[in-house]
C-alpha positions as CSV (number, residue, x, y, z in Angstrom):
1,M,104.0,111.5,51.3
2,N,105.8,112.0,48.0
3,K,105.0,109.6,45.2
4,I,108.0,108.0,43.5
5,K,107.9,108.1,39.7
6,I,109.2,105.2,37.8
7,K,109.2,105.1,34.0
8,I,107.9,101.8,32.9
9,R,108.3,101.0,29.3
10,R,106.5,98.3,27.4
11,V,108.5,95.2,28.0
12,K,109.3,92.8,25.1
13,K,108.8,89.1,25.5
14,E,112.5,88.2,25.8
15,V,112.8,90.5,28.9
16,T,109.8,89.1,30.7
17,D,111.3,85.6,30.2
18,M,113.7,86.7,33.0
19,L,111.0,86.2,35.5
20,I,110.0,82.6,35.7
21,D,107.1,81.2,37.7
22,V,108.4,78.5,40.0
23,K,105.6,78.2,42.5
24,N,104.9,74.7,41.3
25,R,108.6,73.8,41.5
26,I,109.1,74.9,45.2
27,E,110.3,71.4,46.0
28,E,113.4,71.8,43.9
29,P,116.6,72.4,46.0
30,Q,117.7,75.3,43.8
31,I,114.4,77.2,44.4
32,Q,114.5,76.4,48.2
33,E,118.2,77.6,48.4
34,L,117.2,81.0,46.8
35,L,114.2,81.3,49.0
36,G,116.4,80.5,52.0
37,Y,118.5,83.6,51.4
38,S,115.5,85.8,52.3
39,I,114.7,84.0,55.5
40,F,116.4,84.0,58.8
41,P,118.8,81.0,58.7
42,D,116.3,78.7,60.4
43,P,115.1,75.5,58.5
44,E,111.8,75.7,60.4
45,Q,111.1,79.2,58.9
46,L,112.0,77.9,55.4
47,D,109.6,75.1,55.9
48,Q,106.9,77.5,57.0
49,A,107.4,79.7,54.0
50,I,107.2,76.7,51.6
51,A,104.0,75.7,53.3
52,V,102.5,79.2,52.7
53,Y,103.3,79.0,49.0
54,R,101.9,75.5,48.7
55,A,98.6,76.3,50.6
56,D,97.8,79.9,49.6
57,E,96.6,80.3,46.0
58,A,97.0,84.1,46.2
59,T,100.8,83.8,46.6
60,H,103.2,84.0,43.7
61,L,106.8,82.9,43.5
62,Y,109.2,83.8,40.6
63,V,112.9,83.4,40.0
64,Y,115.0,85.9,38.1
65,E,117.2,84.4,35.4
66,S,120.3,86.1,34.0
67,E,122.6,84.4,31.5
68,E,120.7,81.1,31.9
69,R,121.3,81.2,35.7
70,Y,118.8,81.8,38.6
71,V,120.2,84.7,40.5
72,G,117.2,85.9,42.6
73,I,113.8,85.2,43.8
74,I,110.6,87.2,44.6
75,G,107.5,86.0,46.4
76,Y,104.4,88.1,46.9
77,R,100.7,88.3,47.3
78,L,98.8,90.9,45.2
79,D,95.5,91.9,46.8
80,E,92.3,93.2,45.2
81,H,93.4,96.9,45.6
82,K,96.6,96.2,43.6
83,V,98.7,96.3,46.7
84,M,101.7,93.9,46.4
85,H,102.6,92.4,49.7
86,L,106.2,91.4,49.2
87,L,106.9,88.2,51.2
88,H,110.4,87.4,50.0
89,L,113.1,89.0,47.9
90,A,116.6,87.7,47.6
91,V,119.6,87.6,45.4
92,E,122.2,84.9,45.7
93,P,125.3,86.2,47.5
94,E,127.6,86.0,44.5
95,S,125.3,88.3,42.5
96,R,124.6,91.0,45.1
97,G,125.5,94.6,44.6
98,V,125.1,94.8,40.8
99,G,121.4,95.7,40.5
100,F,119.6,92.4,40.4
101,G,117.4,93.2,43.4
102,R,116.3,96.5,41.8
103,G,115.9,94.6,38.5
104,I,113.7,92.0,40.0
105,L,111.5,94.8,41.5
106,L,111.3,96.7,38.2
107,E,110.4,93.6,36.2
108,T,107.8,92.6,38.7
109,I,106.2,96.1,38.6
110,A,106.2,96.1,34.8
111,E,104.7,92.6,34.6
112,F,102.1,92.7,37.3
113,Q,101.4,96.5,37.7
114,P,100.8,96.9,41.4
115,E,99.9,100.4,42.6
116,R,101.8,100.0,45.9
117,I,104.3,97.6,47.3
118,V,104.6,96.9,51.0
119,T,107.0,94.8,52.9
120,E,108.6,94.4,56.3
121,T,112.3,94.0,56.8
122,D,115.2,94.2,59.3
123,E,118.1,96.6,59.8
124,E,120.3,94.5,57.6
125,T,118.1,95.0,54.5
126,V,116.4,98.4,55.1
127,E,119.0,100.4,53.2
128,F,118.4,98.4,50.1
129,Y,114.7,99.4,50.2
130,R,115.6,103.0,51.0
131,N,118.0,103.2,48.1
132,V,115.4,101.8,45.7
133,G,112.9,104.5,46.8
134,F,110.7,102.9,49.4
135,V,109.5,105.1,52.3
136,I,110.7,103.6,55.6
137,N,108.9,103.5,58.9
138,S,110.3,101.9,62.0
139,L,108.0,99.3,63.7
140,G,110.2,99.3,66.8
141,E,111.4,96.1,68.4
142,K,108.9,93.4,67.3
143,Y,111.3,90.8,68.6
144,P,113.8,91.3,71.5
145,G,116.7,93.2,70.2
146,V,115.5,93.2,66.6
147,E,114.1,96.4,65.1
148,R,111.7,95.9,62.2
149,F,110.8,98.4,59.4
150,Q,107.8,98.8,57.2
151,C,108.8,99.7,53.6
152,T,106.2,101.2,51.2
153,Y,106.6,102.1,47.6
154,E,104.0,104.0,45.7
155,V,104.1,103.1,42.0
156,D,103.5,106.1,39.7
157,E,103.4,104.5,36.2
158,E,104.5,106.5,33.2
159,T,104.5,104.5,30.0
160,D,106.9,105.3,27.1
161,E,105.4,104.6,23.7
């Protein structure tokens, strides 16, 4: 498997302010709305995701702010081997297609320095991950009529001084 190389430069404080920790604010409607964009439109699944962030201390939840507006959200668990298990990634519909999803991933990599990112997704979103540089493997139909994909990104850090 080929390693993807990303140049990661040292990030100044004003840039890292774009990622804002909101795990303790998960009750806020704006946070739940953003999280809901990454979940099948089912209120029960949103409730389950919220319960995971409340109960699991190893989970992290950040919003991405641009021009004083929350435009995206990322939720993950980083294990002891520096593998980031991406649980949720979403950009509000009005802000899609202009690079915020990629930006959220790059900021998260720069800030938390995982060695690998793994996630599972559906047919609707798999092209986003492919275009960002993830290696895609089909998991087949995990649910009737729904093909799922495992997406893996090997981070090869190069630092510009």
